[in-house]
C-alpha positions in Angstrom: -103.5 0.5 -237.4 -99.9 0.4 -238.8 -97.0 0.0 -236.4 -94.9 3.1 -235.5 -92.0 1.8 -237.6 -94.3 1.6 -240.7 -95.6 5.1 -240.0 -92.0 6.5 -239.7 -90.9 4.7 -242.8 -93.9 6.1 -244.8 -93.2 9.6 -243.5 -89.5 9.4 -244.5 -90.3 8.1 -248.0 -93.0 10.8 -248.5 -90.7 13.7 -247.4 -88.2 15.2 -249.9 -86.1 16.9 -247.2 -84.8 15.7 -243.9 -87.5 15.1 -241.4 -86.8 16.3 -237.9 -87.5 13.9 -235.0 -89.8 16.5 -233.5 -91.9 16.6 -236.7 -92.1 12.8 -236.8 -93.4 12.8 -233.1 -95.8 15.6 -233.9 -97.3 13.8 -236.9 -97.5 10.5 -235.1 -98.9 12.0 -231.9 -96.6 10.0 -229.7 -93.1 8.8 -229.2 -89.9 10.2 -227.7 -86.7 11.3 -229.5 -85.1 8.1 -228.3 -88.0 6.0 -229.7 -87.8 7.8 -233.0 -84.0 7.2 -233.2 -84.6 3.5 -232.2 -87.1 3.1 -235.0 -84.7 4.7 -237.5 -82.0 2.3 -236.3 -84.4 -0.7 -236.7 -85.3 0.4 -240.2 -81.6 0.6 -241.1 -81.0 -2.9 -239.6 -83.8 -4.2 -241.8 -82.5 -2.5 -244.9 -79.0 -3.9 -244.2 -80.4 -7.5 -243.6 -82.4 -7.3 -246.8 -79.6 -5.8 -248.9 -81.6 -2.8 -249.8 -79.9 -0.1 -251.9 -81.0 2.7 -249.5 -80.6 3.7 -245.9 -81.9 6.3 -243.5 -79.3 9.0 -242.9 -79.2 11.8 -240.3 -78.8 15.0 -242.3 -79.2 18.6 -241.1 -80.8 17.6 -237.8 -83.4 15.3 -239.5 -83.7 11.9 -241.1 -83.9 11.2 -244.8 -83.9 8.1 -247.0 -80.9 8.1 -249.3 -79.4 5.7 -251.8 -76.3 4.0 -250.6 -73.0 5.4 -251.9 -72.1 2.2 -253.8 -75.0 2.9 -256.2 -73.7 6.4 -257.0 -72.3 5.3 -260.4 -75.7 4.4 -261.7 -77.5 7.3 -260.1 -75.0 9.6 -261.7 -75.9 8.2 -265.2 -79.6 8.8 -264.5 -79.2 12.2 -262.9 -78.7 14.4 -266.0 -81.4 16.9 -264.7 -79.1 18.0 -261.9 -76.4 19.1 -264.4 -78.0 22.6 -264.6 -77.8 22.9 -260.8 -74.0 22.5 -260.7 -72.1 25.2 -259.0 -69.3 27.0 -260.8 -65.7 26.8 -259.4 -66.1 30.4 -258.2 -69.3 29.6 -256.4 -67.8 26.5 -254.8 -64.8 28.5 -253.7 -67.0 31.2 -252.2 -69.2 28.6 -250.5 -66.2 26.9 -249.0 -64.9 30.1 -247.6 -68.3 30.9 -246.0 -68.7 27.4 -244.7 -65.3 27.3 -243.0 -65.2 30.9 -241.7 -68.9 31.7 -240.9 -70.1 34.1 -239.8 -68.1 36.1 -242.3 -68.3 39.6 -244.0 -68.5 39.9 -247.7 -65.4 42.1 -247.6 -63.6 39.2 -245.9 -64.7 36.7 -248.6 -63.5 39.2 -251.2 -60.2 39.7 -249.5 -59.6 35.9 -249.4 -60.7 35.4 -253.1 -59.1 38.6 -254.4 -62.2 39.5 -256.5 -65.7 40.9 -256.0 -68.1 38.3 -254.7 -71.4 40.2 -254.6 -73.0 38.4 -257.6 -71.9 35.0 -256.5 -73.1 35.6 -252.9 -76.5 36.6 -254.4 -76.6 33.5 -256.5 -75.8 31.3 -253.5 -78.5 33.0 -251.5 -81.0 32.5 -254.4 -80.1 28.8 -254.2 -80.7 28.9 -250.4 -77.1 27.7 -249.7 -76.1 30.9 -248.0 -78.0 33.4 -245.8 -77.5 36.6 -243.9 -76.9 35.7 -240.3 -76.8 39.2 -238.8 -74.8 42.3 -238.7 -71.2 43.0 -237.7 -70.4 45.5 -235.0 -67.9 47.1 -237.4 -68.6 50.6 -238.7 -71.6 50.6 -241.0 -72.8 47.3 -239.5 -72.1 45.2 -242.6 -74.0 41.9 -243.1 -72.6 38.6 -241.9 -73.1 35.5 -244.0 -73.3 31.8 -243.1 -74.6 28.6 -244.6 -78.1 27.2 -244.4 -79.8 23.8 -243.7 -80.1 23.4 -247.5 -76.3 23.6 -247.7 -76.1 20.7 -245.2 -78.7 18.8 -247.2 -76.9 19.4 -250.5 -73.6 18.2 -249.2 -75.0 15.4 -247.0 -73.8 16.8 -243.7 -75.3 16.3 -240.3 -73.9 19.6 -239.1 -71.3 22.1 -240.0 -68.9 20.3 -237.7 -68.9 17.4 -240.2 -66.9 19.5 -242.8 -63.5 17.9 -243.4 -60.6 19.6 -241.6 -58.0 21.3 -243.7 -55.4 18.6 -242.8 -57.8 15.9 -244.1 -58.0 17.7 -247.5 -54.2 17.7 -248.1 
């Protein structure tokens, strides 16, 4: 029978999205969150010691194998398929407003941008980067919008708290 570390490593390599510690424990049938985190740390120590070009990162509440940033130049040359998935400047602007101000009304997004944002919001929802998070208590109960776990995955964030602060961007 393989060791727990080998099982966790196999699960991480097989999964395309971040794998929650609870799912790892469920599949393995044993282990605690602390043990799972310890296994991930041991894997990263091995990868570091062996000079591997990848590491296990904690993203969106789960763990995922990712290429180290220093290999980004070569990955970018290879990754022409993602070109079609790029976001427009307007979509990025809208997404940033939602990420920093969530939950937010469409009218508030439009007031900040100064233009209609309905089509862009729909496109971001189609890409699973934005979702409706509920309704406002304002008259008419308009929808509130926020980001998704896919947003965290796409931008490599552990949580929304990891967004850079405004003063860091200046």
